[in-house]
C-alpha positions as CSV (number, residue, x, y, z in Angstrom):
1,M,-19.9,-63.2,-20.4
2,E,-18.6,-59.5,-20.7
3,Y,-15.5,-58.8,-23.2
4,G,-13.3,-55.7,-23.7
5,F,-11.9,-54.2,-26.7
6,I,-8.3,-52.4,-25.9
7,F,-7.7,-50.2,-28.5
8,D,-3.6,-48.5,-29.1
9,M,-4.4,-44.9,-30.1
10,D,-1.7,-43.8,-32.8
11,G,-2.2,-45.5,-36.2
12,V,-5.5,-47.8,-34.7
13,V,-7.7,-45.4,-34.1
14,I,-5.9,-41.8,-35.3
15,D,-4.0,-41.6,-38.2
16,S,-1.3,-39.6,-36.9
17,N,1.8,-41.3,-38.3
18,P,2.2,-38.6,-41.3
19,F,2.4,-35.9,-38.1
20,H,4.8,-38.2,-35.7
21,K,6.9,-38.3,-38.7
22,I,7.1,-34.5,-39.3
23,A,7.6,-34.0,-35.7
24,W,10.5,-36.5,-35.3
25,A,12.4,-35.9,-38.6
26,K,12.0,-31.8,-37.7
27,F,13.4,-32.5,-33.9
28,L,16.0,-35.5,-35.6
29,N,17.4,-33.3,-38.6
30,G,18.2,-30.4,-35.6
31,Q,20.2,-33.1,-33.9
32,G,22.3,-34.4,-37.3
33,I,20.3,-37.4,-37.1
34,S,18.9,-38.5,-40.9
35,F,15.6,-39.7,-40.6
36,D,13.6,-42.4,-42.7
37,D,10.7,-44.5,-42.9
38,Q,12.6,-47.2,-41.7
39,L,13.8,-45.6,-38.6
40,F,10.3,-44.6,-38.3
41,D,8.8,-47.8,-38.5
42,N,11.2,-49.9,-36.5
43,V,12.2,-47.6,-33.7
44,L,9.6,-45.1,-33.0
45,S,6.7,-46.6,-33.6
46,G,4.8,-47.9,-31.0
47,R,7.2,-47.1,-28.3
48,T,7.0,-44.3,-25.9
49,G,9.3,-41.6,-26.5
50,P,11.9,-42.3,-23.6
51,T,12.7,-45.4,-24.8
52,S,12.7,-44.0,-28.7
53,L,14.9,-41.5,-27.4
54,R,17.7,-44.0,-25.5
55,L,17.7,-46.5,-28.5
56,I,18.7,-43.6,-30.9
57,F,21.3,-41.8,-29.0
58,G,22.1,-44.7,-25.8
59,E,21.7,-45.7,-22.4
60,D,23.5,-43.1,-20.6
61,L,21.3,-40.3,-22.2
62,S,21.0,-38.0,-19.2
63,Q,18.0,-37.7,-17.7
64,E,18.0,-33.6,-18.2
65,K,18.2,-34.0,-21.8
66,L,16.0,-37.0,-22.4
67,D,13.2,-34.3,-20.6
68,L,14.5,-31.5,-23.3
69,Y,14.5,-34.2,-26.2
70,L,11.1,-35.3,-25.1
71,E,9.4,-31.1,-24.5
72,E,10.4,-30.7,-27.8
73,V,9.3,-33.8,-30.2
74,D,6.0,-33.5,-28.1
75,S,5.8,-29.8,-28.8
76,N,6.4,-30.4,-32.5
77,Y,3.3,-33.1,-32.7
78,Q,1.1,-31.1,-30.6
79,T,1.7,-27.7,-32.5
80,I,1.1,-29.6,-36.0
81,L,-2.0,-31.6,-34.6
82,R,-3.4,-28.5,-33.2
83,E,-3.0,-26.4,-36.3
84,S,-4.1,-29.0,-38.8
85,E,-7.4,-29.0,-40.1
86,D,-6.8,-32.2,-41.6
87,V,-6.7,-34.6,-38.8
88,R,-8.2,-38.1,-40.0
89,P,-9.2,-41.5,-38.3
90,I,-8.5,-44.7,-38.9
91,A,-11.0,-45.3,-42.0
92,G,-14.2,-47.3,-40.5
93,V,-13.1,-46.8,-36.8
94,H,-16.3,-44.5,-36.1
95,A,-18.7,-46.6,-37.4
96,F,-16.9,-49.6,-36.0
97,L,-17.3,-47.9,-32.3
98,D,-20.8,-47.2,-32.8
99,Q,-21.7,-50.7,-33.4
100,I,-20.2,-51.4,-30.3
101,T,-22.0,-49.0,-28.0
102,G,-25.0,-51.2,-26.4
103,N,-23.7,-54.1,-26.9
104,G,-22.3,-55.1,-23.6
105,I,-18.1,-55.0,-25.0
106,R,-16.3,-52.6,-22.8
107,L,-13.7,-49.8,-24.0
108,A,-10.4,-49.2,-23.2
109,L,-7.5,-46.7,-24.8
110,A,-4.2,-48.3,-24.4
111,T,-1.2,-45.5,-25.5
112,S,2.4,-44.5,-25.0
113,A,1.2,-41.2,-25.9
114,P,1.3,-38.2,-23.1
115,V,-1.8,-36.6,-21.8
116,L,-1.9,-33.6,-23.7
117,N,-1.7,-35.9,-27.3
118,I,-4.2,-38.3,-25.8
119,E,-6.6,-35.5,-25.4
120,L,-5.7,-33.7,-28.7
121,G,-6.5,-37.0,-30.7
122,L,-9.5,-37.2,-29.1
123,E,-10.7,-34.2,-29.5
124,K,-9.9,-33.3,-33.1
125,L,-12.0,-36.9,-33.5
126,K,-15.3,-36.1,-31.2
127,L,-14.3,-39.5,-29.3
128,E,-13.4,-37.2,-25.9
129,N,-16.3,-39.6,-24.2
130,T,-16.1,-43.2,-25.6
131,F,-13.4,-45.0,-23.8
132,E,-14.0,-46.1,-20.2
133,H,-10.3,-46.3,-19.3
134,I,-7.6,-44.6,-20.7
135,V,-3.8,-45.7,-19.7
136,G,-1.1,-43.1,-21.3
137,K,2.6,-43.1,-20.4
138,V,1.8,-41.6,-17.2
139,D,-0.1,-44.2,-16.0
140,V,3.2,-46.8,-16.8
141,S,6.7,-47.0,-15.7
142,H,7.5,-49.1,-18.9
143,G,6.5,-48.5,-22.1
144,K,5.8,-51.0,-24.9
145,P,6.9,-53.5,-25.6
146,H,6.8,-54.0,-21.7
147,P,3.0,-55.5,-21.1
148,E,2.5,-52.9,-18.3
149,V,0.3,-51.1,-20.5
150,Y,-2.0,-53.9,-21.5
151,L,-1.9,-55.5,-17.9
152,T,-2.8,-52.1,-16.6
153,S,-6.1,-51.5,-19.1
154,L,-7.3,-55.7,-18.2
155,S,-6.9,-54.8,-14.4
156,L,-9.0,-51.7,-14.8
157,L,-11.5,-53.1,-17.0
158,G,-11.8,-56.1,-14.7
159,I,-11.6,-58.5,-17.3
160,A,-9.5,-61.6,-17.6
161,A,-7.4,-61.1,-21.0
162,E,-8.9,-64.5,-22.8
163,N,-11.9,-62.5,-22.8
164,C,-10.3,-59.1,-24.2
165,I,-9.4,-58.1,-28.0
166,V,-6.4,-55.8,-28.5
167,F,-6.3,-53.4,-32.0
168,E,-2.4,-52.3,-32.6
169,D,-0.7,-51.2,-35.7
170,S,3.1,-51.6,-34.0
171,K,5.6,-54.1,-33.8
172,A,6.1,-52.9,-30.3
173,G,2.3,-52.8,-29.6
174,I,1.7,-55.9,-30.8
175,Q,4.5,-57.7,-28.1
176,S,3.2,-55.8,-25.6
177,A,-0.2,-57.0,-25.8
178,L,0.6,-60.8,-26.4
179,S,3.1,-60.6,-23.5
180,A,-0.2,-60.0,-21.4
181,G,-1.7,-62.9,-22.8
182,I,-4.5,-60.9,-24.9
183,Q,-4.9,-61.5,-28.9
184,V,-4.4,-58.9,-31.1
185,V,-6.3,-57.7,-34.4
186,G,-3.5,-55.7,-36.0
187,I,-4.4,-52.8,-38.1
188,A,-1.8,-52.5,-41.8
189,S,-1.6,-48.8,-41.0
190,G,2.0,-48.3,-40.5
191,H,3.4,-52.1,-41.4
192,S,2.5,-54.9,-44.2
193,R,-0.3,-57.4,-43.7
194,E,2.4,-60.1,-43.6
195,E,4.7,-58.2,-40.9
196,L,1.8,-58.1,-38.6
197,L,0.6,-61.6,-39.1
198,D,4.3,-62.6,-38.5
199,E,4.3,-60.6,-35.4
200,G,1.7,-63.2,-34.1
201,V,-1.8,-61.9,-35.1
202,S,-4.6,-63.7,-34.6
203,M,-6.5,-61.4,-37.7
204,V,-5.0,-58.6,-39.8
205,V,-7.1,-55.8,-41.7
206,D,-6.2,-52.9,-43.3
207,D,-8.9,-50.7,-41.0
208,F,-12.3,-50.9,-39.7
209,T,-14.2,-50.6,-42.6
210,G,-16.8,-53.1,-43.1
211,L,-15.5,-55.1,-39.7
212,S,-18.4,-56.0,-37.3
213,P,-17.8,-56.7,-33.5
214,D,-18.9,-60.0,-34.0
215,K,-16.3,-61.2,-36.2
216,V,-13.4,-59.8,-34.0
217,L,-15.8,-61.6,-30.9
218,S,-15.1,-64.6,-32.9
219,L,-11.3,-64.8,-32.5
220,I,-12.2,-65.5,-28.6
221,K,-16.2,-66.9,-28.3
């Protein structure tokens, strides 16, 4: 029996929330909009840029402005990430991924991030060749909480939803995975354990420290 582990990226593989917060704060403050953690956690985290921008500026935001705003936010983030010497993984993720190698568990990355964000993040963490399939913003028409990114990942892996586990940290991402019929391990990097459990995750951990693939597989075996 083949099993699949599907990882979100931001807040699950890479501790990128501090960089995203700076990037969004710089952009929104420039637009005269106040920024705080609540806005980031409940509106921005886990969603695609277009979805986030339309939630903030309204559905009638023109495509021209949307593209301009997206370019600015992404440019802010990429500059910060590229120049930082303190890009960190979520604790324990390298050891956890190392345990999976050779265990017959297939790996995919399913994220709302654009291509350059993905490439920079994986390069910084030296995980460029880790995931068999990567599904990003350019590969789907609907961002999280729509299930498309996870349905696409399942299709690429060729594994049934009931034999896969998703690792997610955001409410939108959890909703996306559950809507695709996949159980979720919640990573409490941005929300409390209680908040993630309320969203319907099957297991919640602070990070990957001490977590074994067998413990995760016990959810579906």
